[in-house]
All heavy atoms as TSV, in Angstrom:
chain	resi	resn	atom	element	x	y	z
A	1	MET	N	N	10.998	17.868	6.963
A	1	MET	CA	C	9.780	17.230	6.480
A	1	MET	C	C	10.133	16.267	5.360
A	1	MET	O	O	10.950	16.541	4.487
A	1	MET	CB	C	8.808	18.302	5.969
A	1	MET	CG	C	7.498	17.741	5.532
A	1	MET	SD	S	6.308	19.084	5.310
A	1	MET	CE	C	4.847	18.141	5.091
A	2	LYS	N	N	9.464	15.118	5.395
A	2	LYS	CA	C	9.691	14.103	4.370
A	2	LYS	C	C	8.936	14.454	3.093
A	2	LYS	O	O	7.945	15.181	3.113
A	2	LYS	CB	C	9.249	12.742	4.895
A	2	LYS	CG	C	10.106	12.267	6.044
A	2	LYS	CD	C	9.689	10.902	6.513
A	2	LYS	CE	C	10.575	10.462	7.652
A	2	LYS	NZ	N	10.213	9.168	8.137
A	3	ARG	N	N	9.419	13.935	1.999
A	3	ARG	CA	C	8.911	14.281	0.667
A	3	ARG	C	C	7.400	14.049	0.504
A	3	ARG	O	O	6.727	14.847	-0.147
A	3	ARG	CB	C	9.685	13.450	-0.341
A	3	ARG	CG	C	9.559	13.919	-1.739
A	3	ARG	CD	C	10.654	13.309	-2.561
A	3	ARG	NE	N	10.079	12.618	-3.685
A	3	ARG	CZ	C	10.730	11.798	-4.467
A	3	ARG	NH1	N	11.977	11.498	-4.214
A	3	ARG	NH2	N	10.154	11.229	-5.475
A	4	PHE	N	N	6.855	12.962	1.028
A	4	PHE	CA	C	5.439	12.656	0.859
A	4	PHE	C	C	4.662	12.703	2.182
A	4	PHE	O	O	3.657	12.028	2.328
A	4	PHE	CB	C	5.283	11.274	0.207
A	4	PHE	CG	C	5.880	11.191	-1.176
A	4	PHE	CD1	C	7.013	10.450	-1.402
A	4	PHE	CD2	C	5.319	11.901	-2.224
A	4	PHE	CE1	C	7.575	10.380	-2.676
A	4	PHE	CE2	C	5.860	11.839	-3.495
A	4	PHE	CZ	C	7.006	11.086	-3.720
A	5	GLU	N	N	5.134	13.490	3.118
A	5	GLU	CA	C	4.506	13.593	4.444
A	5	GLU	C	C	3.012	13.887	4.318
A	5	GLU	O	O	2.599	14.841	3.648
A	5	GLU	CB	C	5.186	14.727	5.239
A	5	GLU	CG	C	4.840	14.706	6.707
A	5	GLU	CD	C	5.510	13.568	7.452
A	5	GLU	OE1	O	6.647	13.199	7.116
A	5	GLU	OE2	O	4.882	13.062	8.403
A	6	ASN	N	N	2.196	13.028	4.939
A	6	ASN	CA	C	0.743	13.152	5.001
A	6	ASN	C	C	0.045	13.093	3.632
A	6	ASN	O	O	-1.103	13.492	3.515
A	6	ASN	CB	C	0.339	14.413	5.747
A	6	ASN	CG	C	0.762	14.329	7.190
A	6	ASN	OD1	O	0.653	13.298	7.839
A	6	ASN	ND2	N	1.304	15.417	7.701
A	7	LYS	N	N	0.718	12.593	2.646
A	7	LYS	CA	C	0.089	12.318	1.337
A	7	LYS	C	C	-0.337	10.855	1.317
A	7	LYS	O	O	0.269	10.008	1.991
A	7	LYS	CB	C	1.071	12.564	0.196
A	7	LYS	CG	C	1.653	13.939	0.153
A	7	LYS	CD	C	0.645	14.932	-0.309
A	7	LYS	CE	C	1.306	16.308	-0.431
A	7	LYS	NZ	N	0.385	17.345	-0.624
A	8	VAL	N	N	-1.346	10.535	0.564
A	8	VAL	CA	C	-1.802	9.146	0.441
A	8	VAL	C	C	-1.282	8.566	-0.858
A	8	VAL	O	O	-1.443	9.167	-1.909
A	8	VAL	CB	C	-3.347	9.056	0.492
A	8	VAL	CG1	C	-3.796	7.624	0.262
A	8	VAL	CG2	C	-3.885	9.589	1.811
A	9	ALA	N	N	-0.623	7.406	-0.759
A	9	ALA	CA	C	-0.125	6.721	-1.928
A	9	ALA	C	C	-0.850	5.379	-2.037
A	9	ALA	O	O	-0.833	4.572	-1.114
A	9	ALA	CB	C	1.372	6.487	-1.808
A	10	ILE	N	N	-1.502	5.144	-3.165
A	10	ILE	CA	C	-2.162	3.873	-3.422
A	10	ILE	C	C	-1.244	3.055	-4.325
A	10	ILE	O	O	-0.839	3.511	-5.399
A	10	ILE	CB	C	-3.527	4.085	-4.103
A	10	ILE	CG1	C	-4.458	4.865	-3.183
A	10	ILE	CG2	C	-4.151	2.734	-4.505
A	10	ILE	CD1	C	-5.758	5.277	-3.834
A	11	VAL	N	N	-0.896	1.854	-3.849
A	11	VAL	CA	C	0.016	0.995	-4.595
A	11	VAL	C	C	-0.685	-0.337	-4.864
A	11	VAL	O	O	-1.073	-1.037	-3.924
A	11	VAL	CB	C	1.330	0.763	-3.832
A	11	VAL	CG1	C	2.298	-0.047	-4.668
A	11	VAL	CG2	C	1.968	2.092	-3.411
A	12	THR	N	N	-0.856	-0.674	-6.132
A	12	THR	CA	C	-1.470	-1.959	-6.488
A	12	THR	C	C	-0.381	-2.995	-6.640
A	12	THR	O	O	0.747	-2.687	-6.996
A	12	THR	CB	C	-2.284	-1.833	-7.774
A	12	THR	OG1	O	-1.429	-1.461	-8.843
A	12	THR	CG2	C	-3.392	-0.820	-7.628
A	13	GLY	N	N	-0.730	-4.237	-6.363
A	13	GLY	CA	C	0.244	-5.321	-6.476
A	13	GLY	C	C	1.391	-5.161	-5.506
A	13	GLY	O	O	2.534	-5.536	-5.794
A	14	ALA	N	N	1.104	-4.601	-4.351
A	14	ALA	CA	C	2.163	-4.272	-3.395
A	14	ALA	C	C	2.462	-5.386	-2.407
A	14	ALA	O	O	3.176	-5.194	-1.435
A	14	ALA	CB	C	1.804	-3.008	-2.624
A	15	GLY	N	N	1.930	-6.561	-2.650
A	15	GLY	CA	C	2.172	-7.668	-1.750
A	15	GLY	C	C	3.560	-8.240	-1.836
A	15	GLY	O	O	4.066	-8.826	-0.884
A	16	ARG	N	N	4.223	-8.060	-2.972
A	16	ARG	CA	C	5.571	-8.589	-3.122
A	16	ARG	C	C	6.258	-7.902	-4.317
A	16	ARG	O	O	5.638	-7.133	-5.023
A	16	ARG	CB	C	5.554	-10.084	-3.306
A	16	ARG	CG	C	4.669	-10.560	-4.434
A	16	ARG	CD	C	4.630	-12.066	-4.458
A	16	ARG	NE	N	3.373	-12.486	-5.077
A	16	ARG	CZ	C	3.159	-13.682	-5.531
A	16	ARG	NH1	N	4.098	-14.585	-5.437
A	16	ARG	NH2	N	2.022	-13.993	-6.081
A	17	GLY	N	N	7.509	-8.204	-4.483
A	17	GLY	CA	C	8.270	-7.688	-5.615
A	17	GLY	C	C	8.395	-6.177	-5.633
A	17	GLY	O	O	8.510	-5.536	-4.595
A	18	LEU	N	N	8.346	-5.635	-6.849
A	18	LEU	CA	C	8.516	-4.184	-7.018
A	18	LEU	C	C	7.432	-3.392	-6.323
A	18	LEU	O	O	7.700	-2.340	-5.731
A	18	LEU	CB	C	8.559	-3.835	-8.503
A	18	LEU	CG	C	9.830	-4.199	-9.238
A	18	LEU	CD1	C	9.691	-3.904	-10.729
A	18	LEU	CD2	C	11.030	-3.475	-8.676
A	19	GLY	N	N	6.199	-3.860	-6.393
A	19	GLY	CA	C	5.100	-3.163	-5.734
A	19	GLY	C	C	5.329	-3.011	-4.254
A	19	GLY	O	O	5.108	-1.950	-3.657
A	20	ALA	N	N	5.807	-4.072	-3.596
A	20	ALA	CA	C	6.101	-4.023	-2.166
A	20	ALA	C	C	7.218	-3.035	-1.878
A	20	ALA	O	O	7.153	-2.253	-0.919
A	20	ALA	CB	C	6.461	-5.417	-1.645
A	21	GLN	N	N	8.236	-3.044	-2.722
A	21	GLN	CA	C	9.344	-2.106	-2.512
A	21	GLN	C	C	8.913	-0.672	-2.702
A	21	GLN	O	O	9.290	0.207	-1.921
A	21	GLN	CB	C	10.520	-2.441	-3.438
A	21	GLN	CG	C	11.770	-1.667	-3.100
A	21	GLN	CD	C	12.260	-1.964	-1.684
A	21	GLN	OE1	O	12.460	-3.111	-1.332
A	21	GLN	NE2	N	12.403	-0.920	-0.880
A	22	TYR	N	N	8.081	-0.413	-3.705
A	22	TYR	CA	C	7.560	0.939	-3.917
A	22	TYR	C	C	6.754	1.404	-2.679
A	22	TYR	O	O	6.925	2.533	-2.224
A	22	TYR	CB	C	6.641	1.013	-5.131
A	22	TYR	CG	C	7.308	0.772	-6.464
A	22	TYR	CD1	C	6.612	0.188	-7.504
A	22	TYR	CD2	C	8.639	1.120	-6.692
A	22	TYR	CE1	C	7.211	-0.042	-8.734
A	22	TYR	CE2	C	9.246	0.886	-7.916
A	22	TYR	CZ	C	8.532	0.309	-8.937
A	22	TYR	OH	O	9.109	0.083	-10.149
A	23	ALA	N	N	5.904	0.517	-2.169
A	23	ALA	CA	C	5.106	0.870	-0.987
A	23	ALA	C	C	5.994	1.179	0.193
A	23	ALA	O	O	5.769	2.167	0.920
A	23	ALA	CB	C	4.150	-0.285	-0.666
A	24	LYS	N	N	7.012	0.389	0.435
A	24	LYS	CA	C	7.944	0.625	1.543
A	24	LYS	C	C	8.688	1.938	1.362
A	24	LYS	O	O	8.859	2.694	2.323
A	24	LYS	CB	C	8.911	-0.544	1.684
A	24	LYS	CG	C	8.249	-1.822	2.147
A	24	LYS	CD	C	9.244	-2.975	2.091
A	24	LYS	CE	C	8.567	-4.299	2.332
A	24	LYS	NZ	N	9.484	-5.432	2.201
A	25	ASP	N	N	9.150	2.193	0.175
A	25	ASP	CA	C	9.893	3.443	-0.106
A	25	ASP	C	C	8.999	4.666	0.097
A	25	ASP	O	O	9.438	5.674	0.671
A	25	ASP	CB	C	10.460	3.426	-1.512
A	25	ASP	CG	C	11.605	2.433	-1.680
A	25	ASP	OD1	O	12.152	1.939	-0.669
A	25	ASP	OD2	O	11.948	2.149	-2.861
A	26	LEU	N	N	7.769	4.585	-0.375
A	26	LEU	CA	C	6.835	5.701	-0.176
A	26	LEU	C	C	6.568	5.937	1.309
A	26	LEU	O	O	6.532	7.085	1.776
A	26	LEU	CB	C	5.534	5.453	-0.936
A	26	LEU	CG	C	5.627	5.611	-2.440
A	26	LEU	CD1	C	4.454	4.900	-3.136
A	26	LEU	CD2	C	5.669	7.077	-2.827
A	27	ALA	N	N	6.392	4.861	2.060
A	27	ALA	CA	C	6.155	4.972	3.505
A	27	ALA	C	C	7.360	5.595	4.197
A	27	ALA	O	O	7.188	6.437	5.092
A	27	ALA	CB	C	5.835	3.607	4.095
A	28	LYS	N	N	8.555	5.222	3.792
A	28	LYS	CA	C	9.765	5.831	4.387
A	28	LYS	C	C	9.806	7.323	4.156
A	28	LYS	O	O	10.392	8.068	4.943
A	28	LYS	CB	C	11.014	5.188	3.799
A	28	LYS	CG	C	11.310	3.797	4.337
A	28	LYS	CD	C	12.571	3.252	3.706
A	28	LYS	CE	C	12.753	1.803	4.058
A	28	LYS	NZ	N	13.872	1.185	3.318
A	29	GLU	N	N	9.215	7.751	3.073
A	29	GLU	CA	C	9.178	9.181	2.736
A	29	GLU	C	C	7.960	9.872	3.322
A	29	GLU	O	O	7.652	11.006	2.955
A	29	GLU	CB	C	9.253	9.391	1.227
A	29	GLU	CG	C	10.610	9.090	0.639
A	29	GLU	CD	C	11.683	10.090	1.101
A	29	GLU	OE1	O	11.362	11.266	1.353
A	29	GLU	OE2	O	12.848	9.671	1.205
A	30	GLY	N	N	7.243	9.193	4.213
A	30	GLY	CA	C	6.139	9.826	4.941
A	30	GLY	C	C	4.752	9.569	4.414
A	30	GLY	O	O	3.776	10.072	4.984
A	31	ALA	N	N	4.616	8.849	3.315
A	31	ALA	CA	C	3.291	8.621	2.730
A	31	ALA	C	C	2.458	7.679	3.590
A	31	ALA	O	O	2.985	6.775	4.239
A	31	ALA	CB	C	3.421	8.021	1.327
A	32	ILE	N	N	1.165	7.941	3.615
A	32	ILE	CA	C	0.206	7.001	4.158
A	32	ILE	C	C	-0.056	6.029	3.010
A	32	ILE	O	O	-0.657	6.402	2.009
A	32	ILE	CB	C	-1.099	7.704	4.571
A	32	ILE	CG1	C	-0.772	8.788	5.615
A	32	ILE	CG2	C	-2.120	6.705	5.082
A	32	ILE	CD1	C	-1.879	9.807	5.790
A	33	THR	N	N	0.437	4.816	3.137
A	33	THR	CA	C	0.435	3.882	2.023
A	33	THR	C	C	-0.750	2.950	2.092
A	33	THR	O	O	-0.983	2.271	3.090
A	33	THR	CB	C	1.753	3.068	2.031
A	33	THR	OG1	O	2.852	3.968	2.122
A	33	THR	CG2	C	1.884	2.240	0.784
A	34	VAL	N	N	-1.525	2.935	0.999
A	34	VAL	CA	C	-2.681	2.042	0.879
A	34	VAL	C	C	-2.320	0.996	-0.160
A	34	VAL	O	O	-1.995	1.312	-1.292
A	34	VAL	CB	C	-3.944	2.809	0.459
A	34	VAL	CG1	C	-5.120	1.868	0.318
A	34	VAL	CG2	C	-4.255	3.919	1.446
A	35	ILE	N	N	-2.354	-0.267	0.285
A	35	ILE	CA	C	-1.926	-1.368	-0.556
A	35	ILE	C	C	-3.133	-2.160	-1.031
A	35	ILE	O	O	-3.988	-2.546	-0.251
A	35	ILE	CB	C	-0.983	-2.264	0.264
A	35	ILE	CG1	C	0.304	-1.491	0.564
A	35	ILE	CG2	C	-0.702	-3.570	-0.458
A	35	ILE	CD1	C	1.188	-2.191	1.545
A	36	PHE	N	N	-3.171	-2.383	-2.355
A	36	PHE	CA	C	-4.173	-3.266	-2.952
A	36	PHE	C	C	-3.408	-4.476	-3.482
A	36	PHE	O	O	-2.407	-4.328	-4.171
A	36	PHE	CB	C	-4.878	-2.617	-4.136
A	36	PHE	CG	C	-5.849	-1.533	-3.806
A	36	PHE	CD1	C	-6.363	-0.748	-4.831
A	36	PHE	CD2	C	-6.261	-1.277	-2.533
A	36	PHE	CE1	C	-7.268	0.262	-4.582
A	36	PHE	CE2	C	-7.174	-0.257	-2.256
A	36	PHE	CZ	C	-7.682	0.509	-3.302
A	37	ASP	N	N	-3.916	-5.665	-3.187
A	37	ASP	CA	C	-3.370	-6.860	-3.801
A	37	ASP	C	C	-4.477	-7.869	-3.942
A	37	ASP	O	O	-5.455	-7.830	-3.169
A	37	ASP	CB	C	-2.225	-7.449	-2.971
A	37	ASP	CG	C	-1.302	-8.311	-3.841
A	37	ASP	OD1	O	-1.654	-9.446	-4.161
A	37	ASP	OD2	O	-0.230	-7.799	-4.217
A	38	ILE	N	N	-4.373	-8.753	-4.887
A	38	ILE	CA	C	-5.441	-9.695	-5.182
A	38	ILE	C	C	-5.461	-10.852	-4.169
A	38	ILE	O	O	-6.494	-11.483	-3.959
A	38	ILE	CB	C	-5.326	-10.231	-6.617
A	38	ILE	CG1	C	-6.638	-10.845	-7.063
A	38	ILE	CG2	C	-4.139	-11.150	-6.790
A	38	ILE	CD1	C	-6.760	-11.054	-8.531
A	39	ARG	N	N	-4.330	-11.125	-3.509
A	39	ARG	CA	C	-4.244	-12.234	-2.547
A	39	ARG	C	C	-4.078	-11.707	-1.123
A	39	ARG	O	O	-3.189	-10.900	-0.845
A	39	ARG	CB	C	-3.075	-13.149	-2.884
A	39	ARG	CG	C	-3.279	-13.969	-4.124
A	39	ARG	CD	C	-2.081	-14.861	-4.396
A	39	ARG	NE	N	-0.923	-14.072	-4.781
A	39	ARG	CZ	C	-0.639	-13.700	-6.014
A	39	ARG	NH1	N	-1.418	-14.039	-7.006
A	39	ARG	NH2	N	0.449	-12.995	-6.270
A	40	GLU	N	N	-4.934	-12.172	-0.236
A	40	GLU	CA	C	-4.879	-11.727	1.152
A	40	GLU	C	C	-3.519	-12.029	1.796
A	40	GLU	O	O	-3.027	-11.249	2.583
A	40	GLU	CB	C	-6.004	-12.376	1.953
A	40	GLU	CG	C	-6.138	-11.811	3.346
A	40	GLU	CD	C	-7.409	-12.230	4.045
A	40	GLU	OE1	O	-8.257	-12.920	3.415
A	40	GLU	OE2	O	-7.540	-11.913	5.220
A	41	ASP	N	N	-2.926	-13.155	1.431
A	41	ASP	CA	C	-1.629	-13.525	2.009
A	41	ASP	C	C	-0.541	-12.507	1.676
A	41	ASP	O	O	0.439	-12.395	2.388
A	41	ASP	CB	C	-1.176	-14.885	1.479
A	41	ASP	CG	C	-2.052	-16.031	1.964
A	41	ASP	OD1	O	-2.871	-15.819	2.891
A	41	ASP	OD2	O	-1.941	-17.129	1.420
A	42	ASP	N	N	-0.723	-11.766	0.602
A	42	ASP	CA	C	0.299	-10.811	0.158
A	42	ASP	C	C	0.169	-9.433	0.782
A	42	ASP	O	O	0.937	-8.546	0.472
A	42	ASP	CB	C	0.273	-10.703	-1.359
A	42	ASP	CG	C	0.875	-11.929	-2.044
A	42	ASP	OD1	O	1.570	-12.683	-1.363
A	42	ASP	OD2	O	0.637	-12.096	-3.238
A	43	ILE	N	N	-0.788	-9.251	1.677
A	43	ILE	CA	C	-0.949	-7.956	2.325
A	43	ILE	C	C	0.031	-7.791	3.497
A	43	ILE	O	O	0.023	-6.828	4.224
A	43	ILE	CB	C	-2.425	-7.757	2.788
A	43	ILE	CG1	C	-3.376	-7.915	1.592
A	43	ILE	CG2	C	-2.650	-6.396	3.401
A	43	ILE	CD1	C	-3.215	-6.879	0.506
A	44	LYS	N	N	0.938	-8.744	3.649
A	44	LYS	CA	C	1.921	-8.684	4.752
A	44	LYS	C	C	2.812	-7.444	4.682
A	44	LYS	O	O	3.402	-7.042	5.672
A	44	LYS	CB	C	2.779	-9.945	4.765
A	44	LYS	CG	C	3.666	-10.083	3.524
A	44	LYS	CD	C	4.427	-11.395	3.549
A	44	LYS	CE	C	5.324	-11.539	2.360
A	44	LYS	NZ	N	4.680	-11.642	1.078
A	45	THR	N	N	2.893	-6.820	3.537
A	45	THR	CA	C	3.686	-5.600	3.390
A	45	THR	C	C	3.210	-4.528	4.368
A	45	THR	O	O	4.004	-3.749	4.874
A	45	THR	CB	C	3.615	-5.078	1.940
A	45	THR	OG1	O	3.974	-6.143	1.050
A	45	THR	CG2	C	4.517	-3.905	1.715
A	46	VAL	N	N	1.919	-4.508	4.676
A	46	VAL	CA	C	1.357	-3.540	5.624
A	46	VAL	C	C	2.040	-3.710	6.984
A	46	VAL	O	O	2.490	-2.734	7.591
A	46	VAL	CB	C	-0.170	-3.711	5.766
A	46	VAL	CG1	C	-0.712	-2.866	6.911
A	46	VAL	CG2	C	-0.857	-3.360	4.464
A	47	ALA	N	N	2.151	-4.948	7.444
A	47	ALA	CA	C	2.782	-5.193	8.754
A	47	ALA	C	C	4.262	-4.787	8.738
A	47	ALA	O	O	4.758	-4.233	9.721
A	47	ALA	CB	C	2.670	-6.674	9.121
A	48	GLU	N	N	4.915	-4.997	7.628
A	48	GLU	CA	C	6.335	-4.627	7.512
A	48	GLU	C	C	6.497	-3.100	7.591
A	48	GLU	O	O	7.406	-2.589	8.238
A	48	GLU	CB	C	6.917	-5.175	6.234
A	48	GLU	CG	C	6.990	-6.700	6.209
A	48	GLU	CD	C	7.367	-7.267	4.849
A	48	GLU	OE1	O	7.760	-6.491	3.949
A	48	GLU	OE2	O	7.271	-8.498	4.699
A	49	ILE	N	N	5.609	-2.386	6.918
A	49	ILE	CA	C	5.671	-0.920	6.947
A	49	ILE	C	C	5.384	-0.403	8.340
A	49	ILE	O	O	6.100	0.465	8.860
A	49	ILE	CB	C	4.682	-0.315	5.919
A	49	ILE	CG1	C	5.187	-0.601	4.494
A	49	ILE	CG2	C	4.488	1.176	6.149
A	49	ILE	CD1	C	4.183	-0.257	3.409
A	50	LYS	N	N	4.370	-0.949	8.998
A	50	LYS	CA	C	4.026	-0.520	10.361
A	50	LYS	C	C	5.159	-0.833	11.328
A	50	LYS	O	O	5.458	-0.026	12.216
A	50	LYS	CB	C	2.722	-1.166	10.804
A	50	LYS	CG	C	1.502	-0.570	10.108
A	50	LYS	CD	C	0.225	-1.226	10.605
A	50	LYS	CE	C	-0.981	-0.567	9.982
A	50	LYS	NZ	N	-2.246	-1.173	10.485
A	51	ALA	N	N	5.790	-1.988	11.187
A	51	ALA	CA	C	6.896	-2.364	12.060
A	51	ALA	C	C	8.071	-1.386	11.914
A	51	ALA	O	O	8.824	-1.168	12.884
A	51	ALA	CB	C	7.355	-3.779	11.762
A	52	ALA	N	N	8.206	-0.792	10.748
A	52	ALA	CA	C	9.289	0.170	10.498
A	52	ALA	C	C	8.871	1.588	10.894
A	52	ALA	O	O	9.622	2.538	10.688
A	52	ALA	CB	C	9.694	0.128	9.033
A	53	GLY	N	N	7.677	1.740	11.465
A	53	GLY	CA	C	7.217	3.042	11.926
A	53	GLY	C	C	6.380	3.827	10.932
A	53	GLY	O	O	6.021	4.969	11.171
A	54	GLY	N	N	6.035	3.211	9.795
A	54	GLY	CA	C	5.234	3.880	8.781
A	54	GLY	C	C	3.758	3.669	8.984
A	54	GLY	O	O	3.329	2.914	9.862
A	55	ARG	N	N	2.977	4.328	8.154
A	55	ARG	CA	C	1.512	4.210	8.200
A	55	ARG	C	C	1.068	3.510	6.920
A	55	ARG	O	O	1.432	3.919	5.810
A	55	ARG	CB	C	0.858	5.578	8.315
A	55	ARG	CG	C	1.216	6.246	9.650
A	55	ARG	CD	C	0.503	7.544	9.831
A	55	ARG	NE	N	1.018	8.537	8.882
A	55	ARG	CZ	C	0.492	9.740	8.712
A	55	ARG	NH1	N	-0.582	10.101	9.394
A	55	ARG	NH2	N	1.023	10.589	7.855
A	56	ALA	N	N	0.253	2.454	7.091
A	56	ALA	CA	C	-0.196	1.695	5.926
A	56	ALA	C	C	-1.495	0.978	6.256
A	56	ALA	O	O	-1.783	0.683	7.412
A	56	ALA	CB	C	0.858	0.682	5.508
A	57	ASP	N	N	-2.239	0.680	5.211
A	57	ASP	CA	C	-3.444	-0.132	5.313
A	57	ASP	C	C	-3.524	-0.960	4.052
A	57	ASP	O	O	-3.045	-0.558	2.992
A	57	ASP	CB	C	-4.671	0.757	5.450
A	57	ASP	CG	C	-5.832	0.075	6.153
A	57	ASP	OD1	O	-5.706	-1.123	6.459
A	57	ASP	OD2	O	-6.848	0.728	6.389
A	58	GLY	N	N	-4.109	-2.147	4.164
A	58	GLY	CA	C	-4.156	-3.039	3.007
A	58	GLY	C	C	-5.546	-3.544	2.726
A	58	GLY	O	O	-6.359	-3.745	3.656
A	59	TYR	N	N	-5.820	-3.759	1.465
A	59	TYR	CA	C	-7.111	-4.253	1.017
A	59	TYR	C	C	-6.916	-5.317	-0.056
A	59	TYR	O	O	-6.075	-5.152	-0.936
A	59	TYR	CB	C	-7.964	-3.112	0.424
A	59	TYR	CG	C	-8.256	-2.039	1.421
A	59	TYR	CD1	C	-7.425	-0.919	1.510
A	59	TYR	CD2	C	-9.336	-2.128	2.300
A	59	TYR	CE1	C	-7.685	0.075	2.452
A	59	TYR	CE2	C	-9.588	-1.161	3.233
A	59	TYR	CZ	C	-8.768	-0.056	3.301
A	59	TYR	OH	O	-8.992	0.923	4.224
A	60	VAL	N	N	-7.726	-6.339	0.037
A	60	VAL	CA	C	-7.730	-7.366	-1.001
A	60	VAL	C	C	-8.672	-6.876	-2.079
A	60	VAL	O	O	-9.850	-6.588	-1.818
A	60	VAL	CB	C	-8.194	-8.723	-0.437
A	60	VAL	CG1	C	-8.293	-9.756	-1.547
A	60	VAL	CG2	C	-7.264	-9.188	0.654
A	61	ALA	N	N	-8.148	-6.737	-3.291
A	61	ALA	CA	C	-8.965	-6.251	-4.396
A	61	ALA	C	C	-8.393	-6.700	-5.710
A	61	ALA	O	O	-7.170	-6.717	-5.894
A	61	ALA	CB	C	-9.056	-4.726	-4.360
A	62	ASP	N	N	-9.267	-7.035	-6.619
A	62	ASP	CA	C	-8.896	-7.312	-7.997
A	62	ASP	C	C	-9.071	-5.991	-8.740
A	62	ASP	O	O	-10.184	-5.501	-8.904
A	62	ASP	CB	C	-9.816	-8.380	-8.568
A	62	ASP	CG	C	-9.511	-8.730	-10.014
A	62	ASP	OD1	O	-8.715	-8.000	-10.666
A	62	ASP	OD2	O	-10.069	-9.722	-10.508
A	63	ILE	N	N	-7.958	-5.396	-9.171
A	63	ILE	CA	C	-8.053	-4.050	-9.751
A	63	ILE	C	C	-8.761	-4.030	-11.107
A	63	ILE	O	O	-9.024	-2.965	-11.640
A	63	ILE	CB	C	-6.679	-3.358	-9.857
A	63	ILE	CG1	C	-5.736	-4.121	-10.775
A	63	ILE	CG2	C	-6.098	-3.149	-8.470
A	63	ILE	CD1	C	-4.515	-3.319	-11.158
A	64	THR	N	N	-9.093	-5.206	-11.657
A	64	THR	CA	C	-9.886	-5.228	-12.869
A	64	THR	C	C	-11.390	-5.040	-12.575
A	64	THR	O	O	-12.167	-4.819	-13.496
A	64	THR	CB	C	-9.685	-6.534	-13.655
A	64	THR	OG1	O	-10.161	-7.638	-12.903
A	64	THR	CG2	C	-8.237	-6.734	-14.037
A	65	ASP	N	N	-11.747	-5.082	-11.288
A	65	ASP	CA	C	-13.122	-4.833	-10.846
A	65	ASP	C	C	-13.246	-3.333	-10.537
A	65	ASP	O	O	-13.013	-2.902	-9.428
A	65	ASP	CB	C	-13.462	-5.693	-9.635
A	65	ASP	CG	C	-14.896	-5.555	-9.189
A	65	ASP	OD1	O	-15.581	-4.573	-9.558
A	65	ASP	OD2	O	-15.352	-6.439	-8.418
A	66	VAL	N	N	-13.622	-2.556	-11.532
A	66	VAL	CA	C	-13.650	-1.114	-11.423
A	66	VAL	C	C	-14.533	-0.627	-10.272
A	66	VAL	O	O	-14.180	0.269	-9.537
A	66	VAL	CB	C	-14.087	-0.463	-12.760
A	66	VAL	CG1	C	-14.235	1.027	-12.655
A	66	VAL	CG2	C	-13.095	-0.835	-13.852
A	67	ASP	N	N	-15.720	-1.223	-10.110
A	67	ASP	CA	C	-16.628	-0.803	-9.046
A	67	ASP	C	C	-15.992	-1.005	-7.670
A	67	ASP	O	O	-16.094	-0.143	-6.807
A	67	ASP	CB	C	-17.942	-1.554	-9.138
A	67	ASP	CG	C	-18.773	-1.148	-10.350
A	67	ASP	OD1	O	-18.632	0.015	-10.816
A	67	ASP	OD2	O	-19.553	-1.983	-10.836
A	68	LYS	N	N	-15.351	-2.153	-7.473
A	68	LYS	CA	C	-14.710	-2.423	-6.187
A	68	LYS	C	C	-13.579	-1.422	-5.906
A	68	LYS	O	O	-13.459	-0.903	-4.815
A	68	LYS	CB	C	-14.161	-3.841	-6.135
A	68	LYS	CG	C	-13.469	-4.162	-4.838
A	68	LYS	CD	C	-13.784	-5.510	-4.361
A	68	LYS	CE	C	-13.166	-5.673	-2.998
A	68	LYS	NZ	N	-13.678	-6.764	-2.276
A	69	VAL	N	N	-12.780	-1.154	-6.913
A	69	VAL	CA	C	-11.677	-0.209	-6.727
A	69	VAL	C	C	-12.210	1.178	-6.427
A	69	VAL	O	O	-11.737	1.866	-5.518
A	69	VAL	CB	C	-10.760	-0.175	-7.975
A	69	VAL	CG1	C	-9.724	0.946	-7.874
A	69	VAL	CG2	C	-10.053	-1.528	-8.109
A	70	ASN	N	N	-13.229	1.599	-7.169
A	70	ASN	CA	C	-13.835	2.934	-6.895
A	70	ASN	C	C	-14.375	3.013	-5.478
A	70	ASN	O	O	-14.214	4.049	-4.816
A	70	ASN	CB	C	-14.932	3.225	-7.913
A	70	ASN	CG	C	-14.398	3.622	-9.265
A	70	ASN	OD1	O	-13.269	4.117	-9.376
A	70	ASN	ND2	N	-15.178	3.387	-10.318
A	71	ASN	N	N	-15.019	1.962	-4.999
A	71	ASN	CA	C	-15.530	1.954	-3.629
A	71	ASN	C	C	-14.409	2.019	-2.600
A	71	ASN	O	O	-14.521	2.701	-1.598
A	71	ASN	CB	C	-16.391	0.720	-3.381
A	71	ASN	CG	C	-17.750	0.796	-4.056
A	71	ASN	OD1	O	-18.263	1.895	-4.277
A	71	ASN	ND2	N	-18.313	-0.336	-4.394
A	72	LEU	N	N	-13.331	1.319	-2.839
A	72	LEU	CA	C	-12.202	1.345	-1.915
A	72	LEU	C	C	-11.537	2.715	-1.879
A	72	LEU	O	O	-11.148	3.199	-0.820
A	72	LEU	CB	C	-11.194	0.275	-2.260
A	72	LEU	CG	C	-11.624	-1.141	-1.944
A	72	LEU	CD1	C	-10.654	-2.159	-2.571
A	72	LEU	CD2	C	-11.686	-1.375	-0.454
A	73	VAL	N	N	-11.382	3.317	-3.025
A	73	VAL	CA	C	-10.751	4.646	-3.088
A	73	VAL	C	C	-11.643	5.658	-2.421
A	73	VAL	O	O	-11.234	6.452	-1.643
A	73	VAL	CB	C	-10.440	5.040	-4.546
A	73	VAL	CG1	C	-9.974	6.488	-4.640
A	73	VAL	CG2	C	-9.385	4.133	-5.141
């Protein structure tokens, strides 16, 4: 069994850089990875995780908008 099997990991800023790497690493360890990023173009990390056999979903959200984040969670 993988370390985060069937756990949900929410990663903000996961469209690129460290956030994207964290999301990919969590997915490799079995997490269902939920990605929030402010730019729709940066949600491509979801496709990369799915192509590698992981589970992921992405949402465009400004995490400074508390109501929006609460609704998404």
